[in-house]
Backbone as CSV, one residue per row, in Angstrom:
resi,resn,N_x,N_y,N_z,CA_x,CA_y,CA_z,C_x,C_y,C_z
1,UNK,95.613,54.763,-13.950,97.257,55.552,-13.760,96.727,57.039,-12.904
2,UNK,97.348,57.200,-12.204,97.207,58.852,-11.206,97.361,59.863,-12.537
3,UNK,96.632,60.813,-12.168,97.493,61.938,-12.364,98.593,62.959,-10.930
4,UNK,98.755,62.417,-10.486,99.319,63.098,-8.921,100.269,64.225,-9.379
5,UNK,100.591,63.549,-10.130,101.740,64.368,-10.285,101.313,66.099,-11.270
6,UNK,100.887,65.747,-11.943,100.327,66.223,-12.785,99.511,67.597,-12.292
7,UNK,98.653,67.033,-11.377,97.700,67.863,-10.883,98.421,69.012,-9.721
8,UNK,99.261,68.183,-9.024,101.092,69.103,-8.369,100.869,69.978,-9.105
9,UNK,101.353,69.947,-10.164,102.312,71.214,-10.755,101.340,72.078,-11.524
10,UNK,99.510,71.924,-11.952,98.959,73.182,-12.004,97.666,72.366,-12.394
11,UNK,97.041,73.649,-11.836,95.108,73.503,-11.789,94.716,73.029,-13.216
12,UNK,94.394,72.226,-13.067,93.659,71.147,-15.232,94.879,70.771,-15.621
13,UNK,95.840,70.867,-15.302,96.983,69.748,-15.669,96.580,68.267,-15.913
14,UNK,96.074,67.566,-15.058,95.307,66.391,-14.833,94.646,65.907,-15.999
15,UNK,93.196,66.963,-15.995,92.365,67.054,-17.406,92.647,66.431,-18.702
16,UNK,93.812,67.798,-18.600,94.739,67.800,-20.150,95.028,66.297,-19.934
17,UNK,96.092,66.018,-19.609,96.921,64.555,-19.040,95.739,63.695,-19.397
18,UNK,95.059,63.588,-19.067,93.818,62.365,-19.152,92.793,62.768,-20.532
19,UNK,92.780,63.601,-20.962,91.515,63.947,-22.194,93.220,63.535,-23.420
20,UNK,94.067,63.972,-23.408,95.617,63.796,-24.215,95.070,62.464,-24.869
21,UNK,95.983,61.718,-23.045,95.835,59.729,-23.529,94.102,59.242,-24.101
22,UNK,93.429,59.936,-23.887,91.892,59.115,-24.397,91.752,59.449,-26.201
23,UNK,91.954,60.454,-25.994,92.122,61.191,-27.407,93.073,59.879,-28.267
24,UNK,94.468,59.933,-28.274,95.079,59.011,-28.429,94.731,57.745,-28.668
25,UNK,94.696,57.199,-27.731,93.424,55.856,-27.547,92.413,55.998,-28.470
26,UNK,91.770,56.491,-28.813,90.811,56.641,-30.443,91.092,57.170,-31.252
27,UNK,92.210,57.085,-31.893,92.796,58.366,-32.637,92.582,57.264,-33.875
28,UNK,91.989,56.125,-33.424,91.963,55.514,-34.678,90.820,54.930,-34.586
29,UNK,90.029,55.155,-34.321,88.436,54.924,-34.789,88.166,55.439,-36.239
30,UNK,88.283,56.166,-37.103,87.928,56.070,-38.248,87.189,58.075,-38.313
31,UNK,86.704,57.732,-39.391,86.380,59.324,-40.122,84.395,59.385,-39.325
32,UNK,84.208,58.270,-39.384,82.804,58.204,-39.736,81.825,58.508,-38.020
33,UNK,83.385,58.860,-36.967,82.900,58.699,-35.187,83.500,60.255,-35.382
34,UNK,83.082,61.003,-34.501,83.321,61.854,-33.569,84.005,61.669,-32.125
35,UNK,84.622,61.830,-31.787,85.506,61.424,-30.437,85.786,62.477,-29.739
36,UNK,85.226,63.151,-28.094,85.448,64.192,-27.460,85.595,63.551,-26.057
37,UNK,87.295,64.007,-25.836,86.803,63.171,-24.603,86.337,64.406,-23.602
38,UNK,85.713,63.663,-22.418,85.262,64.979,-21.268,86.245,64.536,-19.998
39,UNK,87.295,65.753,-19.563,87.852,65.133,-18.763,87.696,66.606,-17.459
40,UNK,87.241,66.113,-16.382,87.012,67.057,-15.390,87.714,66.771,-13.725
41,UNK,88.593,67.577,-13.444,88.969,67.051,-12.172,88.610,67.459,-11.276
42,UNK,88.701,66.531,-9.839,87.943,66.534,-8.888,88.679,67.037,-7.622
43,UNK,88.264,68.361,-6.879,87.706,69.479,-7.580,89.323,69.917,-8.295
44,UNK,89.017,70.966,-9.357,89.394,71.477,-10.472,88.523,71.933,-11.569
45,UNK,89.530,72.113,-12.211,88.651,73.272,-13.570,88.535,72.417,-14.983
46,UNK,87.722,71.911,-15.726,86.916,70.987,-16.542,87.909,71.621,-18.079
47,UNK,88.729,70.497,-18.575,89.572,70.630,-19.207,88.787,71.403,-20.419
48,UNK,89.249,72.798,-21.480,88.783,73.507,-21.819,87.898,72.958,-23.340
49,UNK,88.465,71.704,-24.064,87.810,71.451,-25.386,86.475,70.748,-24.458
50,UNK,86.897,70.189,-23.483,85.216,69.647,-22.975,84.490,70.503,-21.779
51,UNK,84.893,71.769,-22.142,83.716,72.708,-21.349,82.989,73.123,-22.818
52,UNK,83.700,73.352,-23.776,83.161,73.741,-25.253,82.542,72.915,-25.679
53,UNK,82.683,71.613,-25.163,81.698,71.365,-26.450,80.844,70.689,-24.999
54,UNK,80.426,70.681,-24.007,79.197,70.361,-23.643,78.864,71.684,-23.009
55,UNK,79.469,73.085,-23.541,78.632,74.539,-23.842,77.746,74.590,-25.285
56,UNK,78.913,73.775,-26.417,77.551,73.778,-27.601,76.724,72.700,-27.060
57,UNK,76.868,71.814,-26.555,75.542,70.603,-26.530,74.456,71.397,-25.564
58,UNK,74.753,72.065,-24.752,73.886,72.745,-23.862,73.052,73.523,-24.313
59,UNK,73.598,73.889,-25.394,73.092,74.523,-26.141,72.237,74.796,-27.017
60,UNK,72.755,73.703,-27.736,71.806,72.384,-28.332,70.984,72.121,-27.767
61,UNK,70.944,71.463,-26.910,69.354,70.726,-26.296,68.541,71.853,-25.744
62,UNK,69.156,73.073,-25.598,68.067,74.184,-25.225,67.292,74.369,-26.217
63,UNK,68.264,74.680,-27.192,67.370,75.267,-28.799,66.795,74.116,-29.197
64,UNK,67.380,73.018,-29.214,65.872,71.901,-30.191,64.916,71.032,-28.949
65,UNK,65.072,71.848,-27.558,63.615,71.484,-26.770,63.115,72.577,-26.773
66,UNK,63.717,73.717,-26.566,62.967,74.779,-26.457,62.623,75.674,-25.157
67,UNK,63.372,74.994,-24.008,64.260,75.506,-22.676,65.472,75.576,-22.124
68,UNK,65.621,76.131,-21.928,66.533,77.400,-21.827,67.280,76.377,-19.886
69,UNK,66.551,75.864,-19.584,66.807,74.552,-17.940,67.163,73.477,-18.452
70,UNK,66.779,73.121,-19.363,67.484,71.256,-20.336,68.545,71.346,-20.862
71,UNK,69.420,72.658,-20.870,70.889,72.885,-21.103,71.569,72.733,-19.792
72,UNK,70.790,73.151,-18.705,71.585,73.305,-17.583,71.311,72.213,-17.037
73,UNK,70.527,71.660,-16.674,70.319,69.993,-16.372,71.369,68.971,-16.932
74,UNK,71.850,69.181,-18.226,73.548,68.253,-18.722,74.406,68.502,-17.220
75,UNK,74.596,69.791,-17.048,75.603,70.253,-16.693,75.224,69.738,-14.810
76,UNK,74.245,69.786,-14.270,73.553,68.753,-13.126,74.194,68.109,-13.167
77,UNK,73.533,67.125,-14.055,73.612,65.892,-13.839,75.367,65.389,-13.984
78,UNK,76.289,66.056,-14.685,77.579,65.967,-14.337,77.888,65.977,-13.562
79,UNK,77.351,67.087,-12.718,77.623,67.394,-11.122,77.651,66.042,-10.480
80,UNK,76.105,65.698,-10.554,75.528,65.390,-9.461,76.389,63.246,-9.676
81,UNK,76.651,62.939,-10.681,77.773,62.278,-11.493,79.339,62.018,-10.765
82,UNK,79.864,62.911,-10.344,81.081,63.572,-10.520,80.825,63.538,-8.429
83,UNK,79.926,63.318,-8.288,79.688,63.832,-6.468,79.803,62.261,-5.895
84,UNK,78.626,61.242,-6.569,78.553,59.893,-6.630,80.134,59.186,-6.395
85,UNK,80.530,59.653,-7.719,82.132,58.882,-7.753,83.341,59.276,-6.788
86,UNK,82.950,60.529,-6.395,83.807,61.237,-5.652,83.569,59.787,-4.274
87,UNK,81.851,59.835,-3.868,81.613,59.040,-2.469,82.107,58.141,-2.510
88,UNK,82.290,57.269,-3.807,82.622,56.110,-3.550,84.114,55.662,-3.641
89,UNK,84.835,56.872,-4.647,86.413,56.710,-3.700,86.960,56.588,-3.016
90,UNK,85.756,57.862,-1.890,86.300,57.852,-0.138,85.527,56.890,0.283
91,UNK,84.805,56.371,0.129,84.325,55.104,1.040,85.486,53.907,0.468
92,UNK,85.720,53.297,0.127,86.287,52.656,-0.682,88.407,53.061,-0.123
93,UNK,88.404,53.826,0.295,89.951,54.115,0.661,90.110,53.697,2.022
94,UNK,89.006,53.741,3.094,88.499,53.559,4.341,89.502,51.914,4.105
95,UNK,89.937,51.600,5.881,90.276,50.306,5.514,89.076,50.026,6.642
96,UNK,89.251,48.600,6.453,87.658,48.085,7.569,88.759,47.077,8.725
97,UNK,88.536,47.489,9.938,88.809,46.976,11.224,88.323,46.061,11.971
98,UNK,88.695,45.448,11.729,87.133,44.273,12.828,88.084,44.499,13.959
99,UNK,86.593,45.186,15.086,86.982,45.611,16.060,86.127,43.718,17.241
100,UNK,86.793,43.359,17.864,86.419,42.279,19.091,85.178,43.090,19.953
101,UNK,83.925,42.360,20.022,83.242,42.963,20.366,83.694,41.978,22.247
């Protein structure tokens, strides 16, 4: 599904739509699970609940391991994953043209 219409309206709306869709999809998981969607627009802002969740996770990782850098690595890893995914999308958007030699 494309979130182009939502993204055209305002920044963050595509991430919000994606997060809401995933939350509805997994609404019947049961109380033994906690579901937290992670939705990021590229380029664009992260969905607010995703940002809050990751900030809390970052704090817990840093506290548990005793090193503030460990929590920061989480956000760096997400950035690298997003970069890799975008490069795949860009690569797949090229049309292969056979040129006779």
